[in-house]
N, C-alpha and C positions, 0 to 999 in steps of 0.2 A: 504494499500499499505505499501512496507516495506522500511523503509528508507535507503537513500544511502549516506556515508560518504564520503567528500571529500576535497582536500583541492588546495586552492585556492590562491592568491593575487589580494589584491582590494589596488587602490591609496588612500594614508592616510588621504586627505579629504573625500573620500568616507565613510572611513573606521571610521570618524570621527563623521560624520552626522550617520551613522546607531549607535555608540554607544547614541548619543545623543537621535535620537528618538526610539529607544529602552526604555531607560530612561524615558522618557517623555512619552511613550505608555503604560511604564510596560509591557511588553512583550520582549520573547528572541530575541535575534539576528536574531537568524535561521529562527524565525516564522517570524521576520519583511519581511527578504531576500525572502522569500516563498512567502508571500503576494505580496511583489512588483512584483516578475517574473511572478504570476499568473496576474495580473495585466495587466503589459507589454505585456504577452500572448495574452490576452484579446483582447489589444490594436490592436496588429501585425493582429490577425485573423479578426478586424472589417476594418482594412485597406486592407487587402486582399478580403474581400468582396465590399469594395468599388470600388477597380481597377476591379474587375472582372466587374461588373455591368457597369462603366464607358466604359470596353471596348465591354461588351455587348448590350450598349445602341446604338452604333454608328454599328452593323450588324441587319440588319432589320430582316433577318430569326432568330435572337435571342433576338430579343427585347421582343415578349410575355413571353418567358421562362423568361428575366430578370424580367421582370414586377410581373409576377409572385414570383422569388424567392426576389423581394424586400419586397414584403408584408411579407413573412415568416422573412427575416432580420428585419425587422421592429417591429415584432413581440416578435423575439428574446432579440432583445435590449429592448422593454419595459418589457420584464421577466426579463433579468437580472439588470435592472434597479430599478425593485419593490424587488428582492430579497436580 
């Protein structure tokens, strides 16, 4: 994937933490930001799944599909944790 250059601003305390952890982990700041964003996006995706299963659990017509999807979701989490 082709990298994209962008300009942004951050609060100084966030920048200070970014510098601190990049030095501590011995990785470039942009790589640390990329990893943090990917982890955050994974978190959002899990939250979306959770919300959809909660909504489906209350609908008797969707319940069998939600249960089937839950098995797939659990497998996805297990695969992600072992990766």
